[in-house]
DODOLO-10489 format. One record per residue (C-alpha): x, y, z. Coordinates in steps of 0.25 Angstrom, whole numbers, padded with zeros to 4 digits, always signed. Layout:
BEGIN
XYZ;...
% end
This chain:
BEGIN
-0140+0147-0100;-0141+0138-0112;-0128+0134-0119;-0125+0140-0132;-0127+0126-0139;-0142+0127-0135;-0144+0139-0144;-0135+0132-0155;-0143+0119-0155;-0157+0124-0152;-0167+0129-0163;-0168+0144-0164;-0183+0143-0168;-0194+0133-0167;-0197+0123-0157;-0187+0123-0145;-0179+0135-0150;-0170+0143-0141;-0175+0157-0137;-0174+0168-0147;-0176+0180-0139;-0162+0185-0142;-0163+0182-0157;-0176+0190-0157;-0170+0202-0149;-0158+0202-0159;-0167+0201-0171;-0175+0213-0166;-0163+0221-0162;-0156+0218-0176;-0168+0222-0184;-0169+0236-0177;-0155+0240-0174;-0149+0234-0187;-0161+0240-0195;-0158+0253-0190;-0142+0252-0191;-0141+0245-0204;-0155+0247-0210;-0154+0233-0215;-0164+0225-0223;-0166+0211-0228;-0171+0208-0242;-0178+0195-0248;-0181+0189-0235;-0193+0183-0242;-0183+0173-0248;-0184+0165-0235;-0199+0163-0238;-0195+0153-0249;-0190+0144-0238;-0201+0135-0231;-0205+0140-0217;-0196+0135-0207;-0185+0131-0216;-0171+0131-0210;-0161+0139-0220;-0148+0145-0220;-0146+0160-0222;-0132+0162-0229;-0127+0176-0230;-0114+0184-0233;-0106+0189-0221;-0101+0203-0220;-0103+0206-0205;-0104+0200-0191;-0118+0206-0191;-0123+0198-0204;-0131+0188-0195;-0137+0199-0187;-0143+0205-0199;-0150+0192-0202;-0156+0189-0189;-0169+0197-0189;-0172+0194-0203;-0178+0180-0201;-0185+0182-0188;-0192+0174-0182;-0182+0164-0188;-0169+0163-0182;-0156+0163-0189;-0145+0154-0184;-0131+0159-0187;-0118+0151-0187;-0107+0158-0179;-0092+0155-0179;-0088+0148-0166;-0079+0159-0162;-0091+0168-0161;-0096+0160-0149;-0083+0162-0141;-0083+0177-0141;-0091+0179-0129;-0102+0171-0121;-0112+0182-0123;-0109+0182-0138;-0111+0167-0139;-0124+0167-0131;-0130+0178-0140;-0126+0171-0153;-0132+0158-0148;-0145+0166-0144;-0145+0171-0158;-0143+0157-0164;-0129+0158-0169;-0121+0145-0167;-0106+0142-0169;-0098+0135-0179;-0083+0131-0180;-0078+0137-0192;-0069+0130-0202;-0074+0117-0196;-0085+0107-0199;-0093+0111-0186;-0103+0100-0186;-0110+0106-0173;-0113+0119-0181;-0117+0111-0194;-0126+0102-0186;-0132+0114-0179;-0134+0122-0192;-0141+0110-0199;-0150+0108-0187;-0154+0122-0187;-0158+0122-0202;-0165+0109-0201;-0174+0114-0190;-0177+0127-0198;-0168+0137-0193;-0160+0148-0201;-0145+0147-0202;-0137+0160-0205;-0124+0157-0212;-0113+0166-0218;-0105+0157-0227;-0094+0167-0229;-0090+0164-0214;-0083+0177-0212;-0087+0191-0215;-0084+0196-0229;-0081+0210-0226;-0071+0215-0237;-0073+0215-0252;-0066+0204-0259;-0065+0196-0246;-0065+0181-0249;-0076+0173-0243;-0076+0158-0241;-0090+0152-0240;-0092+0142-0229;-0100+0130-0234;-0107+0127-0221;-0119+0133-0227;-0120+0122-0237;-0118+0111-0227;-0129+0117-0218;-0139+0119-0230;-0136+0104-0235;-0137+0097-0222;-0150+0105-0218;-0155+0106-0232;-0157+0121-0229;-0158+0132-0239;-0149+0144-0239;-0154+0158-0240;-0143+0168-0245;-0143+0182-0238;-0134+0194-0241;-0131+0205-0232;-0126+0219-0237;-0117+0229-0229;-0115+0222-0216;-0100+0222-0219;-0102+0238-0219;-0106+0238-0204;-0092+0236-0200;-0083+0237-0212;-0070+0229-0211;-0059+0238-0204;-0070+0248-0198;-0072+0249-0184;-0086+0255-0184;-0099+0250-0188;-0108+0256-0199;-0122+0254-0203;-0124+0251-0217;-0137+0246-0223;-0138+0231-0222;-0145+0223-0233;-0149+0208-0233;-0155+0200-0244;-0159+0185-0244;-0158+0176-0256;-0165+0163-0261;-0164+0151-0253;-0154+0141-0258;-0153+0126-0256;-0141+0116-0256;-0152+0105-0259;-0154+0110-0273;-0146+0110-0286;-0136+0113-0290;-0130+0110-0276;-0136+0096-0275;-0128+0091-0287;-0115+0094-0281;-0106+0086-0271;-0107+0090-0257;-0095+0099-0256;-0098+0105-0270;-0112+0107-0265;-0108+0115-0252;-0098+0124-0259;-0108+0127-0271;-0120+0130-0261;-0112+0139-0252;-0106+0147-0264;-0120+0148-0270;-0126+0153-0257;-0116+0164-0256;-0117+0167-0271;-0132+0169-0268;-0129+0178-0256;-0120+0187-0264;-0129+0187-0276;-0140+0194-0268;-0141+0208-0272;-0142+0220-0264;-0157+0225-0264;-0159+0238-0270;-0163+0246-0257;
% end
């Protein structure tokens, strides 16, 4: 059996990619089961067509549920989305670690400058892969809950010269509301925004630290500026 590092460091698509059988299976399962349970729908996926074919880019979204990444997985098929997962997630159970690696998730040590994770993310973007990030870091489940945005998204965008596409998810926090034991099945909506580049003004005129902070804040401003489609 291949070590987990093989999946972390091998392309998820293109020449020499690792097998995608589980990702394809999961994508189909999510599309059918989640489609029935949550009647979920994505809007403005055509925003991604503004990017040149094969461009590596970052998907940046709000974070309300552990299921947020799962809702995104089928939407870009046949492209594969790589997600960053906290290192602790890979210590829960060997089977959980293996399934996550098959999906393309790779670990990061939080609250540190994890150079291994940084280099992996940049390599993925430079070879044309899609990186999914939730800059809020932790789930925002309560009204008024304070959020601190992690600036790794700006670092990755800068080092890889990769654009960022905002995406907003609605109602995933209602699947299992805080303090509730049972799952619910709200209608889940996703909407994509215009790509944003840290290689453009007004960010280029700022110092490195200012640029990363300003870019991260602008990405999240654009995420929350996306309006709920009239459905």
